[in-house]
N, C-alpha and C positions, 0 to 999 in steps of 0.2 A: 654689470648687467649681463656680461657673457657667462658669468658663473652660473646663473640660473639655467642657461642653455646646457651647460655641462651637467648640471644636476638632472635636467630633464632627460638628457641622453643616457646618463647612468641609470635613471629610473626605468627607461625603456629596456635597456640591456638586462637589468635585474629581473623585471617582470617577464621578459622573454625567456630568461633562464628558468624561472618558476613555471612558466607555461610548458617549457620542454619537459620538466619533471612530471607535471600533471599529465601531459600527453603520453609520456612513457608508462605511467601508472595505468592509464585507461587502456593503452594498447596491449598491456600484459594482464588484463583482467581475467583471462582464462589460461594463463601460463602456470603450469604446475609449480608450486613452491615459491612463486614470485613474492618478494617483499617490497611493499610500496615505499617510495621515497617521499620525504617531506623537506621542503626548502624554507629556510628562514633568512630574513634580511638583516643587514646592519648598516648603519650610516657610514659614509666614507670620510675622508680627511676634512679638516677644518683649517681656515685661514683666519688669523686674528687681525681684525681691523683696528683694534686698540687693545692695549694690554691692561690688565687689572693692577690695582695697587692695594696694599694692606691698610692704608689709612694712617693718619698722624694725630695723636691726641694732645700734642703740645699746643701752646698758645699760637693761634693763627693757622693751625693745621686743618686739614680736611679729612673727611671719612673715607672709608674704603670704596674703591671703584671696581666694579666687575669688568672682566674682559669681554670684548665683543667679538664673536666668532661667526663666520659665514661658512656654511657647509657646501660641499661639492657633490651632494647627492647620496646614492645608496649603492651598496655592492652585496654580493652573495655572502651571507653569514655562514651557514652550514647546510649540507644536504645529508639527512639522516634517514635510516631505514628501520621499519618496524619488524623486528625479528621474532615477534610472538607467533605461536602456532596458528596456522590457518585452519579452516574447516576441513572435515574429513569427507572424501569422495570415495564411495565403494568401488572396488575393482574386482573383476573375475580372475585376473592373472595372479597366480600364487606367488610370483616373484615381485609383485608391486607392493610397496610398503611406504610408510611415512613415519616421521619422528614426532611423537607426542612429548615435546620438551624443547630444550634449547640447544641440543647437540646438532652435529653435522655428519653426514656421510663423508668418508674419505675416499676419493676416487682420483684416477690419474693414469698416466702412461705406465708401461711395464718398466719396473726398476731392474737394475742388474742383479740385485741380491735382496733378500728379505731386509726390511727396514727395521733396524734395531731401535727400540724405544728407550734405551738406557741413557742416551744423552739428551741434553736440553734442546728444545726447538728442532727435534728430529723431523717432524712433519713439515715444519715451516721451511726448512732448508732442503727438503727432498724434491720440491717441485710438484708435489701432489696438490690437488684442489679439494676444497670443501663444497659440499652440495646439500641441498635440502630436498632434492627430488629422488625418490626411490623407485624410479621406473626402470627395473632391471630385466635382463634376459641372459641366456646362456649362449655364448658365441660358438662357432664350429670347433674351436680348440678346447671347449669345455670350461672356459673362464666365465665368471659372472661379470657382466659389463652393464653400463647404463646405455640409454638409447643414443648416446653420442659416441659410443665405442670405448669410453674410458673404463679401465678395470676397477672393480670394487674391492677395496682392501679391508681385511679383517684378520681374525685370529684362526690359525690352522688347528685342526683337530686330529689327534693321534688315535686311530681306531684301536690300537692295542692297549694303550694305557687309559684310553677314554678321558683324556685331559686336553685342555686348550693351551696353546702356546701364546700367552698374553704378553710375552716379552718382545715379540717382533710382529710386524705387519707384513702380510703377503697378499697377493691377488688370490681371491677365493676361486678354487677350481674343483670340478667334479672328480670323484675318485675313479679309479680304473675298474674294469670289469673283474679283474682278479680280486681287488679289494671288495667289490660288491659280492662276489662269489663267496669269499671268506665270511663276510657279514651274513649272507644268506644261510650258510652252513651253521654259523653260530646261532642265529635267530631260530632256525628250524630245530636245532638241537635243544634250545631253550623251550621251544614250543612243545617238543616231545616230552621233555622233563616236566613241564608244567601240566601237560595233559595227563601224564601218568600220575602226578601228584593229585590232580583234580579227581581222577578216577578212584584213587585210594581214599581220598576224603569223602567222595560220594558213597563208596561202599561202607565206610565207617559210619557215615550218617544214616545209611539205610539200616545197618545192624542195630544202631542205637535206637532208631525209630521203631524197628520191629520189636525190640524189647519193651518199649513204652506201650506199643499196641497190645502186646500179650498181657502186660500188667493191667492195662485198662479193661481188657476182656475178662480177666480174672475178677477184678473188682465188680464189674457188671454182673457176672454170674452169681457172685455172693449176694449182691443187692437184690437180684431177681429171685434168688432162693428165699431170702428173708421175706420178700414181698409175697411170694406165692404161699409161704407157710402161714402167714397171717390171714390171707384170703381163705385158706382151707380151715384154719382154726376157728375163724369167725363165721364160717358158712356164708361168705359173701356171694359166692356164685349161685347158691340155692336161693338166697335172698333176692338177688337180681332177677332170677326166674320168677319168683313170687311177685315182685313189683311189676314185672312185665305182664303177668297174668291178671293182676288186679287192675292194671291200667286199661287193659283190653275190656275187662268186665265193666269198668266205669264208663268207657266210651260207648259200649253197646247199650248200657242202661240209659245213658244220656240220649242217645239217638232214638231209643224206643219212647222215651218220655216226650221228646220233641214232636213225635208223630201225634201224640194226644196229650197236650199239656193239662187237660182237665182230669186226667186219671191220677188220683193221689197215690195209688199203689205203685204205679210206674215211677212217680216222683220219689217215693220213699225208697224204692229199690236203687234209684240213682244215688240218693243220699247215703245209703248203706255202702254201696260200692265205692263212692267217693271217699268215705271215711276209712274204709279198708285200704284203699290205695295210698292215702296220705299217711296212714300209720305205718304201712309197710315201707314206704319211701323214707319216712323219718327214721325207722329202724335201720334202713340201709345206709343212710347218712351217718348214723352213729357208728355202725360197723366200719364204714369206709374211713371215718375219722382216725381210726387206729393206724390206717395206712398213710393218710395225708396230713392229719392235724392232731397228733397225739398230745402235744402240749396244750392245745385248746380244750381237748377232751378232759384232761386232768383237772381243769378248773371247775368241772361240773360233777356232782354225784349222780348216781342212777336215779335217785328219788327226785332230784331237781330236774333232770331231763324228762322223766315221766310227768312231772307236774306241769311243765311248760306245754306239753301236748294235751294233757287232760284239761287244763284251764282253757286252752283254745277250743278244744272239742266241745266242752260243756257250753261255752259262750256261743259257739256256732249252732249247737243243738237248740239252745234256748231261743236264739234269734230266728231259726227256721220255724220253730213252733209258734212263733208270734205272728199274728195277722199283720201284714204290711200296711201300716198307716203312717206315712211319713210325717204327718202333722202332729201325731201324738207324742207326748213326752216319754212314755215308756219305750216306744219304738226307737226314739232317738238315743235314749240312754243305753239300750241293748246294742244298738249299732256302734256307739262309741266304745262300749266295753269290748265288743268283738274286735274292732280295729286295733285296740290296744293289745289284747291277748294275741292276735295274729302277728302284730309287729314284734312282740317279745319272742314268739315262737320262731319267726323267720330270722331274727337276729341270731338265735342259737344255731339254726341250720347254716346260716352264712359263715358263722365262726367255725363250725365243724367242717365246712366244705373248703376253707382256704388252704391252699397247699403250702406246707412248711418245708423249707430247704432240708432240714435235718430229719424229716419224716422218711419212713421206708420208701414211699412213692417218690419223694424228692430225691433221695439218694439213688434210687434206681434210674430215674430220668436223667440225673446228672451223670451217672456212670455211663448210661447209653449215649449221651451227648459226647462224653469223653472218648468213647469207643469210636464214634463216627468221626470225631476230629482227628484222632490218632490214625484212623484208617486213611483219611484223606491225605495226611502228612506222609504216611507210608507209601501211598500211591505216587505222590510227588517225588519222594526219595527214590523210588524205583525208576521213574522217568529220568531223574537226574543221573542215575547210574547208566542208563541206556545212552543218554546224550554224551556222557563222559567217555564211554567206550567208543562211540562213533567219532568223537573229537580226537581220541588217541589214535584210532585207525587212520583218520585223515592226516594227522600230523606226521605219522610214520610214513605214510605214502608220499607226502610232500617232501619230507626229508630225503627219502630214497631218490626221488626224481631230481631234487636239487643237487645231490652228490653226482648224479650222472651228468647233469648240465654243467657243473663246475669244472669238469675235466676239459671243457672247451674254452674256459675263460683265459683271456690274455691281458696285456697291459694297455689295451685301447680304452678309450673313455667309456665309463658306464652310462647307461641310459635310464632316465627317470621319466615316469609318466606324469608326476605331479610334484609340486613343491609346497612347503609351508614354512613361513618365517615366523618364529616365535617372538614374544615380547622382549626377550633378552638378546635378540639378534641371531639366535641359532637357526640355521637353514637345514631343514629336514627334507630329504628327497624320498619318494616312494616309487618303487619300480612297478611294472605291470604284474609282477608276481607277488605284490604286497610286501616286499622287503623294504624296510625303512632304514635310512642311514643318515647320520649327521655329516653334512658337507663342510661346515665351518661356522664361524660366528662373525657377523658384521660388526665392525668397530665403529665407535662414535668419537668425534673430535669435539673438544670444548675450547672455546676462545675466551680469553680474559676480557677483551673489549670487542664486542661484535661491531661496534661503530667503526673500528679500525679495519674491517674487512673491505676489500676492494672487489667490486663486481667485475666478472669477466663474461664474455659471450657464452651463451648456452647454460644459463643458470648456475655458473660456477663462481666461487669466491676464492681469492688469494689473500693470505694474511698480509696486511700492510705493516708499516713501521710501528704504528701505534696499536696494533691488534694484541700485542703481548704473546705469551707462549701458547701453543696449541697442545693441549693435553689429550691423551687417548684413553677412552673408558669402554667398559662393557655396558651394553644397553640394559635398561631396567632400573637404573639408579636415578640419581638426582639430575643427570643430563637428559633423561627422557627414556621412554620405552618405545620399541618399534612395533607399529601396528601393521600386521600383514593384511593383504587384500584391501588396502586403502592407499589413496594418494592425497597429498596435501594441496588444497586449493589455494589460489592466489590470495594474499593478504591485502586486498584492495577494497576500500569502501567507496562504491560509486557515488553515493549521495554526498559524501565529503568531497570527493574529487570534483563533482559538478559544481558544488558551492564554491570551492576554491577557484575553479575556472572563471566563475562570474566575477569574483572579487579581483582576480588577477587581470581580467579583461578591463574592468573599470579603472584599475590602477594604471594600466598601460595607456588607456585613453586620457586619463588626467595628466600623465607625464607628457604625452604628445601635445596637450594644450599648453604646457609650460613652454615648449619650443616654439609653438605658434605665436603665443603672446609675446615672448622675448623677441622673436623675429619682427613682429609689428612695432615693438618699441624701438628696435634698431633702425627700422625703416623711418620712423618719425624723427629719430636723431639725425639721420643722413639728410632728410628733407628739410631740416631747419633753415638751411640757406637755399633759397630758390633764385 
């Protein structure tokens, strides 16, 4: 009977431990990089009240009998942590970063010498920590540290060879003013060289474009000359004057007739003027077709063109001479014939008025458009030359000033106005003078068994006995990329934690009932003799 009390006590202890894990998860719901824990139970030891037997199949034998076991409650099975990547929280600090992957930052106290990575378990035996929180800053000594003061380890960068030393880990530190001055001189020299190359390229582009513009103008002049010759040969200008004259006469005749529509002489004068205008305009269309639609004109003979107008004019004359009686069959027939002849004549005019790309007018307009296009490009090329000249002058001026300032550079720490951490862990600093310089590269650690990591205060991890080897990698690969201007949020699901809290509370209550009931049973046993 006492065993049930032991089981109840074990249950209370186990559920209290699980409640401790849940409480810790909820308490750290806003802790950067926190990984929520999860506790599982396992049943405790058992006592056999009777042993089992295999059974006997001989005559008189009995079958197998199972053992009878009584348990002594529950105990902690395992406490594991979710090391998957948490959500991203934006940050305005250029040195804040997070790992999008399974790797860890390597941080810790200052070591006596660079940590060689040639041996096995170099990080594990160095006393350095692993961390998922990239909340970094630069301390007064120029070292990159986290907010607890631990140095951030990574790969050093040789400014001369422009290569990283990936064989050793060192605390990342800002370069000196002398190194910055050397970098500024180099960058300014490169800027002058680039600006000079850009100016030469802009001048070359201008010269090339100027030649294209001249060629386009020559093509346009020839196209315009051919166009003008046809206009002169065909007498188009005089025909246009004639059309304008006849159009005015037609308009005047129509206005006079409108003042007295009963005067047949005025009406006939209008008809005569209208016919003269239409014939002159038709002739102008034919003449212009040699400029804009020569292929369409070649499909008609002169006789065919004259016939289209004659048929229309005859039908119109006959229609006008007939008394308008809409109900009469002759009138309807004349109207239908006139509409057909007018449609045929208008079709010819439309065909001869359509602009063909290969026509003298089409070639001239295309050449003019080409001139305008090349002229605009030439103007742009000229502006590019002016900008390149200004950029070269500015680069030369900056380079000269930098050389003067560099004479004052010493071995004190350089000063940067902003920082940027790239996805491969490279830290790039920018000075107030817009000089950029690589400071180093943040290294990432990889653990064979993350479950073997042991948590330390201040969001740090130390590799336990079961963690395996800690390998060091450059970011951007399978271990994850580093996201600058972001921090990793806690990996805590409040809904799950609240649900687990409820079930844990009920489990605790049920185990307390076991103790209460067992106590009552013991009380009954003691009180059997009164």
